[in-house]
TIDO-147360 format. One record per residue: x, y, z of N, C-alpha, C, CB in turn. Coordinates in Angstrom, 2 decimals. Atoms other than C-alpha are relative to their C-alpha. Glycine has a CB too. Example, Ala and Ser with C-alpha at 12.3 -4.5 7.8 and 13.67 -1.06 7.14 Angstrom:
// TIDO-147360
{nx: 0.89&ny: -1.19&nz: 0.00&cax: 12.30&cay: -4.50&caz: 7.80&cx: 0.90&cy: 1.20&cz: 0.00&cbx: -0.99&cby: 0.03&cbz: 1.25}
{nx: -0.82&ny: -1.19&nz: -0.06&cax: 13.67&cay: -1.06&caz: 7.14&cx: -0.77&cy: 1.09&cz: 0.73&cbx: 0.41&cby: 0.46&cbz: -1.42}
END
This chain:
// TIDO-147360
{nx: -0.40&ny: -0.38&nz: -1.33&cax: 49.93&cay: 92.09&caz: 102.73&cx: 1.39&cy: -0.55&cz: 0.22&cbx: -1.01&cby: -0.51&cbz: 1.07}
{nx: -1.36&ny: 0.48&nz: -0.18&cax: 53.60&cay: 91.86&caz: 103.57&cx: 0.29&cy: -0.30&cz: 1.46&cbx: 0.99&cby: 1.03&cbz: -0.52}
{nx: -0.35&ny: 0.44&nz: -1.35&cax: 55.25&cay: 90.31&caz: 106.61&cx: 0.33&cy: 1.16&cz: 0.94&cbx: 1.17&cby: -0.96&cbz: -0.06}
{nx: -0.28&ny: -1.10&nz: -0.94&cax: 56.65&cay: 93.56&caz: 108.08&cx: -1.26&cy: 0.73&cz: 0.45&cbx: 0.94&cby: 1.00&cbz: -0.64}
{nx: 1.25&ny: -0.66&nz: -0.37&cax: 53.17&cay: 95.12&caz: 108.00&cx: -0.76&cy: -0.80&cz: 1.05&cbx: -0.88&cby: 0.20&cbz: -1.23}
{nx: 0.67&ny: 0.86&nz: -0.98&cax: 51.73&cay: 92.14&caz: 109.89&cx: 0.72&cy: 0.05&cz: 1.34&cbx: -0.08&cby: -1.45&cbz: -0.51}
{nx: -0.77&ny: -0.05&nz: -1.25&cax: 54.53&cay: 92.18&caz: 112.45&cx: -0.28&cy: 1.29&cz: 0.75&cbx: 1.52&cby: -0.14&cbz: -0.28}
{nx: 0.29&ny: -1.29&nz: -0.63&cax: 53.99&cay: 95.88&caz: 113.13&cx: -1.43&cy: 0.05&cz: 0.51&cbx: 0.25&cby: 1.15&cbz: -0.98}
{nx: 1.40&ny: 0.03&nz: -0.43&cax: 50.23&cay: 95.31&caz: 113.32&cx: -0.16&cy: -0.81&cz: 1.28&cbx: -0.89&cby: -0.59&cbz: -1.11}
{nx: 0.08&ny: 0.83&nz: -1.20&cax: 50.67&cay: 92.54&caz: 115.89&cx: 0.56&cy: 0.75&cz: 1.20&cbx: 0.76&cby: -1.32&cbz: -0.20}
{nx: -0.61&ny: -0.76&nz: -1.09&cax: 52.99&cay: 94.70&caz: 118.00&cx: -0.93&cy: 1.14&cz: 0.45&cbx: 1.37&cby: 0.57&cbz: -0.43}
{nx: 0.91&ny: -1.10&nz: -0.34&cax: 50.59&cay: 97.67&caz: 117.84&cx: -1.25&cy: -0.53&cz: 0.71&cbx: -0.41&cby: 0.79&cbz: -1.26}
{nx: 1.19&ny: 0.59&nz: -0.63&cax: 47.63&cay: 95.42&caz: 118.71&cx: 0.31&cy: -0.39&cz: 1.45&cbx: -0.48&cby: -1.24&cbz: -0.79}
{nx: -0.37&ny: 0.41&nz: -1.37&cax: 49.42&cay: 93.94&caz: 121.74&cx: 0.22&cy: 1.21&cz: 0.88&cbx: 1.28&cby: -0.88&cbz: -0.03}
{nx: -0.26&ny: -1.20&nz: -0.80&cax: 50.63&cay: 97.33&caz: 122.93&cx: -1.30&cy: 0.74&cz: 0.32&cbx: 0.97&cby: 0.93&cbz: -0.73}
{nx: 1.26&ny: -0.70&nz: -0.20&cax: 47.21&cay: 98.89&caz: 122.46&cx: -0.94&cy: -0.72&cz: 0.95&cbx: -0.69&cby: 0.20&cbz: -1.31}
{nx: 0.90&ny: 0.78&nz: -0.85&cax: 45.41&cay: 96.04&caz: 124.25&cx: 0.51&cy: -0.18&cz: 1.42&cbx: -0.24&cby: -1.34&cbz: -0.62}
{nx: -0.53&ny: 0.45&nz: -1.28&cax: 47.75&cay: 95.23&caz: 127.11&cx: 0.85&cy: 1.02&cz: 0.77&cbx: 0.80&cby: -1.20&cbz: -0.21}
{nx: -0.84&ny: -0.98&nz: -0.68&cax: 49.72&cay: 98.39&caz: 127.97&cx: -0.81&cy: 1.20&cz: 0.48&cbx: 1.11&cby: 0.47&cbz: -0.93}
{nx: 0.88&ny: -1.08&nz: -0.42&cax: 46.76&cay: 100.45&caz: 129.10&cx: -1.11&cy: -0.61&cz: 0.88&cbx: -0.61&cby: 0.76&cbz: -1.24}
{nx: 0.95&ny: 0.57&nz: -0.96&cax: 44.47&cay: 99.85&caz: 132.09&cx: -1.42&cy: -0.04&cz: -0.57&cbx: 0.01&cby: 0.80&cbz: 1.28}
{nx: 1.36&ny: 0.02&nz: 0.54&cax: 41.25&cay: 100.87&caz: 130.33&cx: -0.14&cy: -1.03&cz: -1.11&cbx: -0.39&cby: 1.40&cbz: -0.52}
{nx: 0.02&ny: 1.04&nz: 1.03&cax: 42.13&cay: 98.60&caz: 127.40&cx: -0.08&cy: -1.38&cz: 0.61&cbx: 1.23&cby: 0.10&cbz: -0.90}
{nx: 0.04&ny: 1.30&nz: -0.68&cax: 42.80&cay: 95.69&caz: 129.73&cx: -1.40&cy: -0.28&cz: 0.54&cbx: 1.03&cby: -0.03&cbz: 1.15}
{nx: 1.37&ny: 0.17&nz: -0.51&cax: 39.41&cay: 96.25&caz: 131.35&cx: -0.98&cy: -0.33&cz: -1.13&cbx: -0.45&cby: 1.26&cbz: 0.74}
{nx: 0.89&ny: 0.25&nz: 1.14&cax: 37.71&cay: 96.33&caz: 127.94&cx: 0.20&cy: -1.41&cz: -0.56&cbx: 0.24&cby: 1.05&cbz: -1.10}
{nx: -0.29&ny: 1.36&nz: 0.46&cax: 39.44&cay: 93.11&caz: 126.85&cx: -0.59&cy: -1.01&cz: 0.98&cbx: 1.53&cby: -0.23&cbz: -0.16}
{nx: 0.55&ny: 0.89&nz: -1.03&cax: 38.46&cay: 91.48&caz: 130.14&cx: -1.52&cy: -0.09&cz: -0.13&cbx: 0.38&cby: 0.50&cbz: 1.40}
{nx: 1.46&ny: 0.01&nz: 0.17&cax: 34.84&cay: 92.49&caz: 129.57&cx: -0.41&cy: -0.78&cz: -1.25&cbx: -0.54&cby: 1.43&cbz: -0.09}
{nx: 0.32&ny: 0.67&nz: 1.26&cax: 34.94&cay: 91.09&caz: 126.03&cx: 0.22&cy: -1.51&cz: 0.07&cbx: 0.84&cby: 0.59&cbz: -1.12}
{nx: -0.34&ny: 1.44&nz: 0.05&cax: 36.62&cay: 87.70&caz: 126.60&cx: 0.42&cy: -0.58&cz: 1.34&cbx: 1.09&cby: -0.22&cbz: -1.00}
{nx: -0.49&ny: 0.43&nz: -1.32&cax: 37.39&cay: 87.43&caz: 130.31&cx: -0.63&cy: -1.25&cz: 0.56&cbx: -0.19&cby: 1.08&cbz: 0.96}
{nx: 0.67&ny: 1.18&nz: -0.55&cax: 34.92&cay: 84.63&caz: 130.95&cx: 0.35&cy: -1.28&cz: -0.76&cbx: -1.50&cby: 0.21&cbz: -0.02}
{nx: -0.33&ny: 1.18&nz: 0.81&cax: 36.39&cay: 82.28&caz: 128.32&cx: 1.02&cy: -0.88&cz: 0.73&cbx: 0.55&cby: 0.43&cbz: -1.39}
{nx: -0.96&ny: 0.94&nz: -0.57&cax: 38.03&cay: 79.18&caz: 129.78&cx: 0.69&cy: -0.76&cz: -1.14&cbx: -0.71&cby: -0.99&cbz: 0.98}
{nx: -0.77&ny: 0.73&nz: 1.00&cax: 40.39&cay: 76.77&caz: 127.99&cx: -0.91&cy: -0.78&cz: -0.94&cbx: 0.99&cby: -0.95&cbz: 0.69}
{nx: 0.91&ny: 0.78&nz: 0.85&cax: 37.55&cay: 74.56&caz: 126.72&cx: -0.74&cy: 0.90&cz: -0.99&cbx: -1.01&cby: -0.77&cbz: 0.87}
{nx: 0.69&ny: -0.95&nz: 0.88&cax: 35.72&cay: 77.58&caz: 125.29&cx: 0.93&cy: 0.47&cz: -1.11&cbx: -0.52&cby: 1.20&cbz: 0.81}
{nx: -0.97&ny: -0.46&nz: 1.00&cax: 38.86&cay: 78.83&caz: 123.55&cx: 0.27&cy: -1.11&cz: -1.02&cbx: 1.32&cby: 0.43&cbz: 0.68}
{nx: -0.23&ny: 1.13&nz: 0.91&cax: 39.48&cay: 75.35&caz: 122.08&cx: -1.19&cy: -0.16&cz: -0.96&cbx: 0.22&cby: -1.31&cbz: 0.81}
{nx: 1.18&ny: 0.10&nz: 0.85&cax: 35.89&cay: 75.20&caz: 120.79&cx: -0.05&cy: 1.14&cz: -1.02&cbx: -1.28&cby: 0.00&cbz: 0.86}
{nx: -0.01&ny: -1.16&nz: 0.90&cax: 36.20&cay: 78.69&caz: 119.31&cx: 1.06&cy: -0.16&cz: -1.08&cbx: 0.25&cby: 1.28&cbz: 0.79}
{nx: -1.07&ny: 0.24&nz: 0.97&cax: 39.46&cay: 77.72&caz: 117.62&cx: -0.49&cy: -0.96&cz: -1.08&cbx: 1.25&cby: -0.58&cbz: 0.69}
{nx: 0.55&ny: 0.94&nz: 0.96&cax: 37.73&cay: 74.76&caz: 115.97&cx: -1.01&cy: 0.68&cz: -0.93&cbx: -0.65&cby: -1.19&cbz: 0.72}
{nx: 0.99&ny: -0.72&nz: 0.80&cax: 34.86&cay: 76.96&caz: 114.81&cx: 0.67&cy: 0.97&cz: -0.96&cbx: -0.98&cby: 0.75&cbz: 0.91}
{nx: -0.72&ny: -0.95&nz: 0.84&cax: 37.28&cay: 79.57&caz: 113.48&cx: 0.68&cy: -0.71&cz: -1.17&cbx: 1.04&cby: 0.78&cbz: 0.82}
{nx: -0.64&ny: 0.74&nz: 1.09&cax: 39.11&cay: 76.92&caz: 111.46&cx: -1.02&cy: -0.40&cz: -1.06&cbx: 0.70&cby: -1.25&cbz: 0.54}
{nx: 1.06&ny: 0.37&nz: 0.97&cax: 35.81&cay: 75.93&caz: 109.84&cx: -0.62&cy: 1.21&cz: -0.68&cbx: -1.10&cby: -0.79&cbz: 0.71}
{nx: 0.78&ny: -1.13&nz: 0.51&cax: 34.21&cay: 79.34&caz: 109.38&cx: 0.77&cy: 1.32&cz: -0.10&cbx: -1.18&cby: 0.21&cbz: 0.87}
{nx: -0.79&ny: -1.23&nz: 0.08&cax: 37.03&cay: 81.89&caz: 109.57&cx: -0.59&cy: 1.09&cz: 0.89&cbx: 0.09&cby: 0.49&cbz: -1.44}
{nx: 0.51&ny: -1.12&nz: -0.78&cax: 35.95&cay: 85.31&caz: 110.75&cx: -1.52&cy: 0.03&cz: 0.08&cbx: 0.50&cby: 1.30&cbz: -0.58}
{nx: 1.46&ny: 0.11&nz: -0.11&cax: 32.33&cay: 84.31&caz: 110.23&cx: -0.41&cy: -0.90&cz: 1.16&cbx: -0.58&cby: -0.55&cbz: -1.31}
{nx: 0.30&ny: 0.81&nz: -1.18&cax: 32.57&cay: 81.97&caz: 113.25&cx: -0.69&cy: 0.89&cz: 1.04&cbx: 1.29&cby: -0.65&cbz: 0.58}
{nx: 0.75&ny: -0.77&nz: -1.00&cax: 30.29&cay: 83.01&caz: 116.10&cx: 0.22&cy: -0.55&cz: 1.40&cbx: -1.50&cby: -0.02&cbz: -0.33}
{nx: 0.02&ny: 0.34&nz: -1.41&cax: 30.43&cay: 83.01&caz: 119.86&cx: -0.85&cy: 1.03&cz: 0.72&cbx: 1.44&cby: -0.07&cbz: 0.59}
{nx: 0.82&ny: -0.92&nz: -0.79&cax: 27.89&cay: 84.49&caz: 122.23&cx: -0.64&cy: 1.10&cz: -0.85&cbx: 0.84&cby: 0.64&cbz: 1.10}
{nx: 0.67&ny: -0.96&nz: 0.88&cax: 25.99&cay: 86.17&caz: 119.36&cx: 0.94&cy: 1.04&cz: -0.61&cbx: -1.09&cby: 0.69&cbz: 0.74}
{nx: -0.96&ny: -0.92&nz: 0.60&cax: 29.18&cay: 87.82&caz: 118.10&cx: 0.88&cy: -0.77&cz: -0.97&cbx: 0.86&cby: 0.71&cbz: 1.09}
{nx: -0.90&ny: 0.65&nz: 0.96&cax: 31.13&cay: 86.94&caz: 114.97&cx: 1.44&cy: 0.34&cz: 0.37&cbx: -0.33&cby: 0.44&cbz: -1.46}
{nx: -1.41&ny: -0.31&nz: -0.20&cax: 34.89&cay: 86.75&caz: 115.08&cx: 0.35&cy: 1.30&cz: -0.68&cbx: 0.88&cby: -1.14&cbz: -0.52}
{nx: -0.25&ny: -1.26&nz: 0.71&cax: 34.83&cay: 89.58&caz: 112.57&cx: -0.36&cy: 1.19&cz: 0.90&cbx: -0.82&cby: 0.06&cbz: -1.31}
{nx: 0.39&ny: -1.07&nz: -0.93&cax: 32.94&cay: 91.75&caz: 115.10&cx: 0.96&cy: 0.07&cz: 1.18&cbx: -1.43&cby: -0.21&cbz: 0.51}
{nx: -0.95&ny: 0.02&nz: -1.11&cax: 35.29&cay: 90.62&caz: 117.87&cx: 1.30&cy: 0.66&cz: -0.42&cbx: 0.25&cby: -1.45&cbz: 0.47}
{nx: -1.22&ny: -0.62&nz: 0.50&cax: 38.29&cay: 91.59&caz: 115.74&cx: -0.18&cy: 1.52&cz: -0.09&cbx: 0.38&cby: -0.57&cbz: -1.38}
{nx: 0.26&ny: -1.44&nz: 0.07&cax: 36.72&cay: 94.99&caz: 115.07&cx: 0.01&cy: 0.64&cz: 1.38&cbx: -1.34&cby: 0.27&cbz: -0.68}
{nx: 0.00&ny: -0.53&nz: -1.37&cax: 36.12&cay: 95.48&caz: 118.79&cx: 1.42&cy: 0.07&cz: 0.55&cbx: -0.88&cby: -0.87&cbz: 0.91}
{nx: -1.37&ny: 0.01&nz: -0.50&cax: 39.70&cay: 94.49&caz: 119.62&cx: 0.84&cy: 1.09&cz: -0.66&cbx: 0.64&cby: -1.38&cbz: -0.23}
{nx: -0.72&ny: -1.07&nz: 0.69&cax: 41.05&cay: 96.88&caz: 116.98&cx: -0.38&cy: 1.35&cz: 0.61&cbx: -0.31&cby: -0.02&cbz: -1.52}
{nx: 0.44&ny: -1.26&nz: -0.62&cax: 38.94&cay: 99.70&caz: 118.46&cx: 0.59&cy: 0.18&cz: 1.40&cbx: -1.54&cby: 0.05&cbz: 0.08}
{nx: -0.59&ny: -0.06&nz: -1.34&cax: 40.13&cay: 98.86&caz: 121.98&cx: 1.48&cy: 0.35&cz: -0.10&cbx: -0.19&cby: -1.35&cbz: 0.75}
{nx: -1.44&ny: -0.26&nz: 0.17&cax: 43.75&cay: 98.81&caz: 120.79&cx: 0.24&cy: 1.44&cz: -0.45&cbx: 0.60&cby: -0.98&cbz: -1.02}
{nx: -0.14&ny: -1.39&nz: 0.44&cax: 43.32&cay: 102.13&caz: 118.95&cx: -0.16&cy: 0.97&cz: 1.16&cbx: -1.03&cby: 0.32&cbz: -1.10}
{nx: 0.23&ny: -0.87&nz: -1.15&cax: 41.89&cay: 103.75&caz: 122.06&cx: 1.16&cy: -0.09&cz: 0.99&cbx: -1.32&cby: -0.36&cbz: 0.70}
{nx: -1.13&ny: 0.17&nz: -0.90&cax: 44.70&cay: 102.29&caz: 124.16&cx: 1.23&cy: 0.73&cz: -0.48&cbx: 0.31&cby: -1.46&cbz: 0.17}
{nx: -1.16&ny: -0.71&nz: 0.55&cax: 47.35&cay: 103.66&caz: 121.84&cx: -0.21&cy: 1.51&cz: 0.06&cbx: 0.25&cby: -0.44&cbz: -1.45}
{nx: 0.29&ny: -1.44&nz: -0.10&cax: 45.65&cay: 107.06&caz: 121.73&cx: 0.12&cy: 0.48&cz: 1.44&cbx: -1.41&cby: 0.31&cbz: -0.55}
{nx: -0.14&ny: -0.36&nz: -1.41&cax: 45.45&cay: 107.09&caz: 125.54&cx: 1.47&cy: 0.14&cz: 0.40&cbx: -0.69&cby: -1.04&cbz: 0.89}
{nx: -1.44&ny: -0.08&nz: -0.26&cax: 49.22&cay: 106.55&caz: 125.53&cx: 0.64&cy: 1.14&cz: -0.79&cbx: 0.68&cby: -1.33&cbz: -0.35}
{nx: -0.43&ny: -1.12&nz: 0.85&cax: 49.44&cay: 109.56&caz: 123.20&cx: 0.98&cy: -0.47&cz: -1.06&cbx: 0.63&cby: 1.10&cbz: 0.85}
{nx: -0.81&ny: 0.55&nz: 1.07&cax: 50.93&cay: 107.36&caz: 120.51&cx: -0.83&cy: 0.00&cz: -1.28&cbx: 0.51&cby: -1.44&cbz: 0.35}
{nx: 0.67&ny: 0.06&nz: 1.29&cax: 50.10&cay: 107.48&caz: 116.83&cx: 0.23&cy: -1.34&cz: -0.68&cbx: 0.48&cby: 1.14&cbz: -0.91}
{nx: -0.31&ny: 1.33&nz: 0.53&cax: 51.01&cay: 103.82&caz: 116.42&cx: -1.23&cy: -0.74&cz: -0.49&cbx: 0.70&cby: -0.82&cbz: 1.05}
{nx: 1.22&ny: 0.64&nz: 0.48&cax: 47.37&cay: 103.00&caz: 115.67&cx: 0.01&cy: -0.15&cz: -1.52&cbx: -1.23&cby: 0.81&cbz: 0.44}
{nx: -0.09&ny: 0.14&nz: 1.46&cax: 48.29&cay: 103.49&caz: 112.00&cx: 0.51&cy: -1.38&cz: -0.40&cbx: 0.90&cby: 1.08&cbz: -0.59}
{nx: -0.53&ny: 1.33&nz: 0.30&cax: 50.05&cay: 100.13&caz: 112.19&cx: -1.07&cy: -1.09&cz: 0.07&cbx: 1.13&cby: -0.33&cbz: 0.96}
{nx: 1.11&ny: 0.97&nz: -0.08&cax: 46.68&cay: 98.43&caz: 112.82&cx: -0.71&cy: -0.17&cz: -1.34&cbx: -1.00&cby: 0.43&cbz: 1.06}
{nx: 0.68&ny: 0.03&nz: 1.30&cax: 45.67&cay: 98.98&caz: 109.17&cx: -0.16&cy: -1.41&cz: -0.58&cbx: 0.75&cby: 0.86&cbz: -0.98}
{nx: 0.20&ny: 1.34&nz: 0.57&cax: 46.33&cay: 95.35&caz: 108.06&cx: -1.14&cy: -0.76&cz: 0.69&cbx: 1.28&cby: -0.82&cbz: 0.11}
{nx: 1.09&ny: 0.68&nz: -0.70&cax: 43.94&cay: 94.10&caz: 110.76&cx: -1.33&cy: 0.63&cz: -0.33&cbx: 0.24&cby: 0.03&cbz: 1.49}
{nx: 1.24&ny: -0.66&nz: 0.38&cax: 41.34&cay: 96.70&caz: 109.84&cx: -0.48&cy: -0.54&cz: -1.35&cbx: 0.18&cby: 1.53&cbz: -0.06}
{nx: 0.41&ny: 0.52&nz: 1.31&cax: 41.38&cay: 95.49&caz: 106.24&cx: -0.40&cy: -1.47&cz: 0.11&cbx: 1.14&cby: 0.15&cbz: -1.02}
{nx: 0.39&ny: 1.40&nz: -0.21&cax: 41.22&cay: 91.87&caz: 107.44&cx: -1.43&cy: -0.07&cz: 0.52&cbx: 0.96&cby: -0.69&cbz: 0.98}
{nx: 1.35&ny: 0.00&nz: -0.56&cax: 38.07&cay: 92.69&caz: 109.41&cx: -1.06&cy: 0.31&cz: -1.06&cbx: -0.09&cby: 1.01&cbz: 1.13}
{nx: 0.95&ny: -0.35&nz: 1.06&cax: 36.47&cay: 93.96&caz: 106.18&cx: -0.05&cy: -1.02&cz: -1.14&cbx: 0.35&cby: 1.34&cbz: -0.55}
{nx: -0.09&ny: 0.95&nz: 1.12&cax: 37.46&cay: 91.08&caz: 103.88&cx: -1.04&cy: -1.10&cz: 0.11&cbx: 1.38&cby: -0.60&cbz: -0.06}
{nx: 0.93&ny: 1.11&nz: 0.04&cax: 35.24&cay: 88.22&caz: 102.86&cx: 0.69&cy: -1.28&cz: 0.47&cbx: -0.57&cby: -0.18&cbz: -1.42}
{nx: -0.50&ny: 1.23&nz: -0.60&cax: 35.63&cay: 84.67&caz: 104.19&cx: 1.16&cy: -0.64&cz: -0.77&cbx: -1.12&cby: -0.99&cbz: 0.11}
{nx: -1.06&ny: 0.66&nz: 0.77&cax: 37.76&cay: 83.22&caz: 101.34&cx: 1.32&cy: 0.74&cz: 0.15&cbx: -0.39&cby: -0.09&cbz: -1.48}
{nx: -1.22&ny: -0.78&nz: -0.14&cax: 40.24&cay: 86.05&caz: 101.64&cx: 0.60&cy: -0.15&cz: 1.39&cbx: -0.27&cby: 1.47&cbz: -0.30}
{nx: -0.56&ny: 0.08&nz: -1.35&cax: 40.54&cay: 85.87&caz: 105.42&cx: 0.53&cy: -1.40&cz: 0.31&cbx: -1.04&cby: 0.39&cbz: 1.02}
{nx: -0.55&ny: 1.34&nz: -0.20&cax: 41.06&cay: 82.10&caz: 105.34&cx: 1.41&cy: -0.09&cz: -0.56&cbx: -0.90&cby: -1.06&cbz: -0.65}
{nx: -1.34&ny: -0.01&nz: 0.57&cax: 44.04&cay: 82.61&caz: 103.05&cx: 0.97&cy: 0.79&cz: 0.87&cbx: -0.02&cby: 0.58&cbz: -1.40}
{nx: -0.87&ny: -0.82&nz: -0.85&cax: 45.45&cay: 85.36&caz: 105.27&cx: 0.30&cy: -0.72&cz: 1.30&cbx: -0.66&cby: 1.37&cbz: 0.29}
{nx: -0.22&ny: 0.72&nz: -1.26&cax: 44.93&cay: 83.37&caz: 108.47&cx: 0.89&cy: -1.21&cz: -0.19&cbx: -1.33&cby: -0.43&cbz: 0.61}
{nx: -0.85&ny: 1.16&nz: 0.27&cax: 46.51&cay: 80.30&caz: 106.91&cx: 1.45&cy: 0.43&cz: -0.14&cbx: -0.47&cby: -0.72&cbz: -1.28}
{nx: -1.37&ny: -0.46&nz: 0.18&cax: 49.57&cay: 82.32&caz: 105.93&cx: 0.63&cy: 0.43&cz: 1.33&cbx: 0.04&cby: 1.15&cbz: -0.99}
{nx: -0.53&ny: -0.40&nz: -1.30&cax: 49.92&cay: 83.55&caz: 109.52&cx: 0.19&cy: -1.18&cz: 0.95&cbx: -0.92&cby: 1.02&cbz: 0.64}
{nx: -0.07&ny: 1.21&nz: -0.81&cax: 49.62&cay: 79.99&caz: 110.93&cx: -0.49&cy: 0.28&cz: 1.43&cbx: 1.45&cby: -0.55&cbz: 0.03}
{nx: 0.60&ny: -0.39&nz: -1.28&cax: 47.37&cay: 81.29&caz: 113.71&cx: -0.27&cy: -1.22&cz: 0.88&cbx: -1.29&cby: 0.77&cbz: -0.24}
{nx: 0.33&ny: 1.18&nz: -0.82&cax: 46.30&cay: 77.81&caz: 114.81&cx: 1.22&cy: -0.49&cz: 0.77&cbx: -0.56&cby: -1.14&cbz: -0.89}
{nx: -1.21&ny: 0.49&nz: -0.67&cax: 49.86&cay: 76.70&caz: 115.57&cx: 0.40&cy: 0.97&cz: 1.12&cbx: 1.17&cby: -0.16&cbz: -1.01}
{nx: -0.35&ny: -0.99&nz: -1.01&cax: 50.54&cay: 79.96&caz: 117.44&cx: -0.92&cy: -0.11&cz: 1.21&cbx: -0.06&cby: 1.41&cbz: -0.59}
{nx: 0.95&ny: 0.07&nz: -1.11&cax: 47.36&cay: 79.71&caz: 119.53&cx: 0.23&cy: -1.26&cz: 0.81&cbx: -1.44&cby: 0.04&cbz: -0.52}
{nx: -0.19&ny: 1.26&nz: -0.71&cax: 47.93&cay: 76.06&caz: 120.37&cx: 1.30&cy: -0.02&cz: 0.81&cbx: -0.01&cby: -1.15&cbz: -0.99}
{nx: -1.28&ny: 0.07&nz: -0.70&cax: 51.58&cay: 76.53&caz: 121.32&cx: 0.17&cy: 1.08&cz: 1.06&cbx: 1.12&cby: 0.10&cbz: -1.00}
{nx: -0.23&ny: -1.11&nz: -0.93&cax: 51.29&cay: 79.85&caz: 123.17&cx: -1.16&cy: 0.34&cz: 0.91&cbx: 0.35&cby: 1.19&cbz: -0.76}
{nx: 1.15&ny: -0.45&nz: -0.78&cax: 47.77&cay: 80.30&caz: 124.45&cx: -0.77&cy: -1.13&cz: 0.66&cbx: -0.91&cby: 0.78&cbz: -0.86}
{nx: 0.76&ny: 1.12&nz: -0.59&cax: 46.42&cay: 76.82&caz: 125.24&cx: 0.89&cy: -0.89&cz: 0.82&cbx: -0.69&cby: -0.83&cbz: -1.09}
END
């Protein structure tokens, strides 16, 4: 997976999730009740278990799949074909734990979450 593909995937994910009212509502329904303590606990679990981490009877892998679907629908609602840029995340959602730990480590997700979201 190359850096430009990830950058485009992140941009498409953000645009698909946050630039559409129905997408915002779907994201709110999925994670809207999470407070800072919950997010911190989930971050710790994700560092230990990767996409196999669970919250509320849902794995992070399932959550990622749901977010990708929400983003795809949001981009389609905007009549954009930018959903093709979500491919790196789709493949990440299908990979096994050892592979996703390597990918997540290369993206330095923990540092990003801690510095920007907490």
